[in-house]
N, C-alpha and C positions, 0 to 999 in steps of 0.2 A: 345337755340342755338344748331344747329346741328354740328356734328363733322365729319371731313373728314375721320378719321380712322374708325369710326363706319360705315360710308357709304361704305368704301371699304370692311369691314367685311361682310356687308349685300350684297354687290355685289358678293362676293364669294359664297353666297348661290345659285347662278346660276349654279354652278357645281353640286349641289344636286337637281336641278330641280326647284328651287324657284327663277326664274329670276324676276327682277323688284321690289324686296323688297327695294332695295336702292332708287328707284324712289319714292315709296310710303313713305319712311322715309323723303324724301325731298319734300313732298306734291305735287308730280307730279302724281296725281291719275290716270288720263286717260292713260298716257303712262305706268305707273306702272302696271295697269291691262292688257294693251296690251302686255307688255313684259312678264307678267306672263302666259298669254294664248298662246302666240306664242313662248315661250321659248327664250325670249330676241330677238325677230325678227329673229328667227332661228340662234341665236348666233352672228349675225352681230351687232345688236344694243347693245348687252351685251358687245361685244369687244370694240365698240366705246365709250361706257360709261366709260370704264377704263380710258380714257383720259379726259373726261369732268366732272367727279365727283367733282373735286375741284370747278369748276364753278357753278355746281348745288348747292353745299353747300353754297357757297358765295352768290348766288342769293337768296336762301331761308333765310339765315341769314340777308341779307339786307332788304328783305321784312318784316321780323319779327321786326327788329329795327325800320323801318319806321312806322309800325303799333303801336309799343309801344310808340314811340315819339308822334305820332298823338293823341293817346288815352290820354297820360299824358297832352298834351297841351290843348286838348279840355276839359278834366276834370277840369284842373286848371281854364280855362276860364269860365266854367259853375259855379264853386264855387265863383269866383270873381264877376260875374254878380249877383248871388243870394245874396251875402253879400252886394253889393252896392245897391240892391233893397230893403234891409231891412230884407230879409229872411236869417237866419243863422241856419245851421244844428245843431242838438243837440250836436254832438261831439265837435263843435267849442265852444259852451257854456262852456264846461269843460276846454278848453285850454286858453280862453281869460279871462282877469280880468273883473269884473262887469262893470266898467266904459266904457270899450270898447264895451259893448253890447248896450249902449244907441244909438239907431238908429238916433235920432235927431242931434247928434253931428258928426262931420267929424273926423275920426281917421285914421291914417296911420298905417297899420298892418305890 
Protein backbone atom coordinates (compact mmCIF):
# COMPACT_ATOMS: atom_id res chain seq x y z
CA UNK A 1 0.00 0.00 0.00
CA UNK A 2 1.32 3.41 -0.96
CA UNK A 3 1.62 6.26 1.47
CA UNK A 4 0.54 9.88 0.81
CA UNK A 5 3.43 11.30 2.84
CA UNK A 6 5.97 9.29 0.87
CA UNK A 7 4.38 10.48 -2.38
CA UNK A 8 4.76 14.10 -1.26
CA UNK A 9 8.41 13.48 -0.35
CA UNK A 10 9.00 12.02 -3.80
CA UNK A 11 7.13 14.98 -5.31
CA UNK A 12 9.66 17.30 -3.66
CA UNK A 13 12.42 15.63 -5.66
CA UNK A 14 11.09 17.76 -8.53
CA UNK A 15 12.93 20.70 -6.95
CA UNK A 16 16.16 18.75 -7.49
CA UNK A 17 15.34 17.96 -11.11
CA UNK A 18 13.78 14.54 -10.57
CA UNK A 19 10.17 15.30 -11.49
CA UNK A 20 7.72 12.43 -11.88
CA UNK A 21 9.19 10.06 -9.30
CA UNK A 22 5.97 10.33 -7.28
CA UNK A 23 4.03 9.22 -10.37
CA UNK A 24 6.32 6.23 -10.89
CA UNK A 25 5.80 5.33 -7.22
CA UNK A 26 2.04 5.27 -7.84
CA UNK A 27 2.50 3.10 -10.96
CA UNK A 28 1.69 5.83 -13.47
CA UNK A 29 4.66 4.88 -15.63
CA UNK A 30 3.83 6.76 -18.84
CA UNK A 31 3.16 10.09 -17.15
CA UNK A 32 6.02 9.52 -14.71
CA UNK A 33 8.49 9.22 -17.57
CA UNK A 34 6.85 12.18 -19.34
CA UNK A 35 7.17 14.30 -16.18
CA UNK A 36 10.81 13.23 -15.81
CA UNK A 37 11.72 14.15 -19.40
CA UNK A 38 9.80 17.46 -19.46
CA UNK A 39 10.63 18.52 -15.88
CA UNK A 40 7.05 18.02 -14.71
CA UNK A 41 5.48 19.39 -17.89
CA UNK A 42 7.63 22.50 -17.44
CA UNK A 43 6.57 22.82 -13.80
CA UNK A 44 2.84 23.12 -14.48
CA UNK A 45 2.09 19.40 -14.13
CA UNK A 46 4.31 19.17 -11.09
CA UNK A 47 2.36 22.02 -9.46
CA UNK A 48 -1.03 20.45 -10.29
CA UNK A 49 0.15 17.13 -8.84
CA UNK A 50 0.56 18.88 -5.50
CA UNK A 51 -3.24 18.84 -5.25
CA UNK A 52 -4.01 15.45 -6.81
CA UNK A 53 -1.44 13.26 -5.05
CA UNK A 54 -3.98 12.03 -2.45
CA UNK A 55 -6.30 10.87 -5.24
CA UNK A 56 -3.40 9.15 -7.06
CA UNK A 57 -2.46 7.24 -3.91
CA UNK A 58 -6.08 6.26 -3.17
CA UNK A 59 -6.54 5.08 -6.76
CA UNK A 60 -3.40 2.94 -6.64
CA UNK A 61 -4.33 1.46 -3.25
CA UNK A 62 -7.86 0.66 -4.47
CA UNK A 63 -6.49 -1.14 -7.54
CA UNK A 64 -4.08 -3.07 -5.32
CA UNK A 65 -6.85 -4.11 -2.91
CA UNK A 66 -9.09 -5.21 -5.80
CA UNK A 67 -6.26 -7.26 -7.28
CA UNK A 68 -5.53 -8.91 -3.93
CA UNK A 69 -9.19 -9.71 -3.32
CA UNK A 70 -9.58 -11.14 -6.82
CA UNK A 71 -6.46 -13.31 -6.45
CA UNK A 72 -7.56 -14.64 -3.06
CA UNK A 73 -11.06 -15.48 -4.23
CA UNK A 74 -9.85 -17.17 -7.42
CA UNK A 75 -7.20 -19.15 -5.49
CA UNK A 76 -9.83 -20.28 -2.98
CA UNK A 77 -12.19 -21.24 -5.79
CA UNK A 78 -9.48 -23.24 -7.58
CA UNK A 79 -8.58 -25.13 -4.38
CA UNK A 80 -12.25 -25.85 -3.66
CA UNK A 81 -12.79 -27.19 -7.19
CA UNK A 82 -9.67 -29.36 -7.01
CA UNK A 83 -10.67 -30.87 -3.66
CA UNK A 84 -14.22 -31.56 -4.85
CA UNK A 85 -12.84 -33.32 -7.94
CA UNK A 86 -10.71 -35.62 -5.80
CA UNK A 87 -7.36 -33.84 -6.22
CA UNK A 88 -5.95 -32.70 -2.91
CA UNK A 89 -2.62 -30.82 -2.84
CA UNK A 90 0.09 -32.38 -0.70
CA UNK A 91 0.00 -29.58 1.90
CA UNK A 92 -3.69 -30.31 2.58
CA UNK A 93 -2.79 -33.95 3.37
CA UNK A 94 -0.74 -32.67 6.31
CA UNK A 95 -3.59 -30.50 7.59
CA UNK A 96 -6.52 -32.91 7.33
CA UNK A 97 -7.14 -36.12 9.29
CA UNK A 98 -6.82 -39.40 7.38
CA UNK A 99 -10.56 -40.04 7.20
CA UNK A 100 -11.13 -36.68 5.47
CA UNK A 101 -8.82 -37.81 2.66
CA UNK A 102 -11.19 -40.61 1.65
CA UNK A 103 -12.43 -39.28 -1.71
CA UNK A 104 -15.41 -41.64 -1.89
CA UNK A 105 -17.07 -40.07 1.15
CA UNK A 106 -18.63 -36.63 1.35
CA UNK A 107 -17.04 -34.47 4.05
CA UNK A 108 -17.64 -30.87 4.98
CA UNK A 109 -14.36 -29.11 5.63
